[in-house]
N, C-alpha and C positions, 0 to 999 in steps of 0.2 A: 423488376423494372427493368423498364428498358434504358440502354446505353443515352449519353445527350448526344447531338452529333458533334461531331470533332472540329469542326470547323469554328474556328474564333469569332464572335458577334463582334462586328464595331461598333465605336461611342458615336451614342445616335447625333445627327447633327444640329447645327446650333438651332435654337426653339423658333419655330416662328406660330404664333400664336392663332387658333381659329377660334372664333366665340361661337359659343351654342350649345355644344354637346361634350359630355365625359363619356369614354367608351371604356368599359370594366372588362376584363376577360378573368374569365376561369371559372371556378368551381360554383354549382348550385347542390344544392344536398340538405337533407333533412336529420337534423342532430336530433338521435332517439334518446330523451332522455328516462329515466327509470320510470317515472311517471305520466310522460306525453311525449309526443313527438313534434317539432318547429322547426319550422325553414330556416336555412342558414347557408352559408358558405360564402366567407370573406366577401367576394366581387357582389353576392346578392345584396349583403347585409348592407354596405357602403351604398350600394346601388338606390337603395329602398331607404337608407337615412338622406341623401343627393337629393334626390326626387319630394321628401317630404321639407327639405330647405330652398326649393324653387329652382334645382336646375335638373339639367334635361340629360339624363344616363342612359347610357344604351349599354345593355350586358348585351354579352356575349359568350354564351354558354351550350351546354348539350343534353338534353335530357332523355328519360328512356319513354316507352309510349306504356305507363303506367298510372296507375290513382296517384302518386305524389306530382308526375307532370301535370296532370290537373290540375292539384293543388297549387300549383307551382305561378300556372298560368291564371287560376283564377285569383290569386292575392295579386300579382300583377295589373293582371285589367282594373279590378278595384281600387287601385291605387296609382292607375296611369300611367303605368308604366310600361314604355316602348320593349316590344318584342323580338322587332324587327334581327336581334343577332341571336334568337334562341332556336337551333336547331333540334332536329328528333331521331333518335338512334331504336330501329327496331330488334337489335341484340342487346343492347346493352343498359342495366337500367336507371333511374334517376338517383343519383350519387345518396348514401346514406354514410353517417356517422354514429357510431354508440358513444355515448356520454356520460362516463362514471363519476361522477361526485365525490370526491377524498380529501379530507384535510381542509374543506373549507376554497379548497379549486377545484378544476376539472379536467381529467384525461380524454384523451379523444382515441376510438378504434377507427380510425379512417379504413372501411373496406375498400377492396382493391376492384381492379376493371369495372368504372363505372362509366354512366352514357359520356361525362367531362371528361374522362380520358381520353375520347376519341373527337372531338370537335376537329369540323372539315375545314383543313385552311383556305383550299379555293373557295368554298363559299365564305370564310371569312374575308378571304380578300376583298370578296364583292361585296361584304357589308362595308371595309371599312373604307372603301372608295365611294361608298353612297352618304358618308355623313362627311362632318371636318370637324372631327373633336381639338375641345381647346386641352385639353388632356385626355392621356391615357394613362388606366389604372390596371397593375398585371401584378400577380402574386409568385406563389414556388411552390404550390401545392397541382396546379393544374400542370405542371409542365412534367409528371412524373414518368409520364407515358411520350413516348415518338409522336404520335399523330397531334396529339396536342401543341404540344413543343413546338412543329411544325408550322400549328396553325397562328402561334403569337409571333412566330416570325413573320408569316407573311402580312399578321397585323401590323407590326412596326416598321415592316418596310412601304408601306402605303400610307404613311402618314408620318410627317415630322412634327407632331405635338409632342410636347412637356411626357415625360414620362416618369410615371410615382411608382415605385417599389415597393411594394409591403411583403414584410418577410416575414412568413408563420412557417416557421420550421417544425415538421410535423415526423416526428419518427415510424418508418424508416424511408419517406417518403424524401429525400433529395442528399443530394451529392455536391461536392464540391464544384462541378463543372456548370452544373445548373447556375448555384449561384454566383460564379463568376460571368457566365455569359448575361444571366440576370442583369447585376451590377454595372458590367459593360454596358449597357443600354440605356440603363437609369440616370437619369436625371436628379430626382428625388428617392429619397430612400427614408423608408420607417421601418425600425425593429424596436424588441424592446431590451433591457439590461442583459438575460439572459443569451437572449441570442447573440448581443456583442460580444458577450464571451465565447460563446461558441466558433464566431467567424473570426475573432482574435487568434485563437489557437488555429482557423484553418486556411488563413493567408498571413500566418505569421505575423501580426500589425505590431509595428513598433511602440514603443510609448509607456509610462509605466503609471497611466490612470486611463480611465474610460475617455475622456476628452482627447488623450493624444491618438488614443488608438484609433478614435473615428478621424480623426486630421489625417493620420496615414491611410485610412480606407479610403478619404475622400481624395487624397493625393492618387492611389495608387490607382484608382475607375473616375477619374475627372468629374466627382459628383460636384453638384451646386448647393444638395442643402441634406444634410442626415439626422432626422429626428428621433431621439431615444426616448423610450416611455421606462418609467421607473415605478409602475403601482403605484402604495399609497404616495410614494416619495415626489409624484408630479410628474415632469418630462422635460427635456431640453433639448435644442435643437442647435447645431454648428452653419457657417456658410461657407461658402468657398476660402472667400477670407479669412476666415479663422475664428468669426466673432461667438461670441456665445452669447444663447438668450436662455433662462434656468428657471422655469415658474411652478409652484405647487399647487396642490389641489386644493381651490376654496372650499367648499362641499364635502368635508367627506364622508363618507359612507359608514355609517357605524356596523350595520347587520347586515352587510352584502345576500343578496337571494344567490347568484350565482354572476362568477367573471365571463362566461360566456360571452363574446361580441363585445367587448369594452375596449379594446383593440380597434374592431371595425368599426366603431363610433368615432373613434379618437381622429382614425384615418379620416374619416369621411369630413369632419368639422375642421380639421388640417389642409384638406383639398379645398373647402369652400372658402376659408380664410385665405387659402393662395390664388383660388380664383378670384374674388373679392375685394384681393390687395388689402384686407386687413392686416398691420402693422404684427408684426411677428411676437409679443408677449401677449398680444389680447388673442391672437390664433390660438395660442397655447391654452391657455387659460380657460377659453371656452371649449376647446378641444378636452382636456383633463376635466371640466363639470359634465358634459354631457357623457364623457366614459365613465365616469362615474353613477349618473343616473344609469346610465344601462345595468349597472351593475344590481338595481334594484328593483331588475323584473326577470323573469325566468326566460330564459333564451336571450338571442340579441337582439330583436329587434318586437318593437312594443305592437302590441294587438290593436292600442287605439289610437288612430291620427292627432287626436288631443293631447298625445305625449308632448308632440313636437312643437306647441302652441305657446306654449314660456319662452321655446328659445326663438322660435320665428317672430315673435312678437319683440323680447328685448333685444336681437339682433339688426333689427327693422328689415327684416326678407320678405 
């Protein structure tokens, strides 16, 4: 794994809203289950959901020149998703992850040296300057390689849109410096309760409760919002002023098919609610219930667009 650049990232400037699009940076890959292969990668999953919800996601990633690339582009074309930010790589393959189902959950075996590790910084800068995003979404996995890490820096320097950091800690593909730089760039952060434990130890967060630790995290990195997902217990969100909103799951999943992509579904609805200016409790409730619905299908995204219709109708999208 390459070492992150040593220069400290500066905290983003005050948010200037540009209506029109959501820019998503990171991995596109195939989740290989024991019995089938499905497309995945958090940025791809979130982009797919956002498109179904009526937003205009522009995904920035890199694919190999292989059959998986053709499949990704076919799915994007069929769903009218922009391919403006998709790069091609003649050396490295489209990303793959082996998914092992264990004890009702899943374990990821993420393969190294994939096309998304080599997203070209100069091309990303040109893409960023050609759009005016209302929000930028990024995670941590695609920063494991220096090339893509520099590409993300080029993106963030090219826009002053709000930054949504989705922390997906995948061993061994993260370290303290990458997380620190990412948090310094973020306005909003999403993580789960297990990841909060990891960050609390890594950054020596003060506080004798999860809420106290998040408050310290927000202070250290000047964050506007942090949302913590807690599986079947729902989720809670803390704002800069310390106000706390805690919402449970309305429609519990009795027999989940798998939990792959539930967090991505939650992130997509959280972004949607933020941009649509829904009240925080409404956003969390809808994000929880959509994530629960994702657990009822195999893989992270539905095969049929009809899956989204109850939500677009109920939410007046």
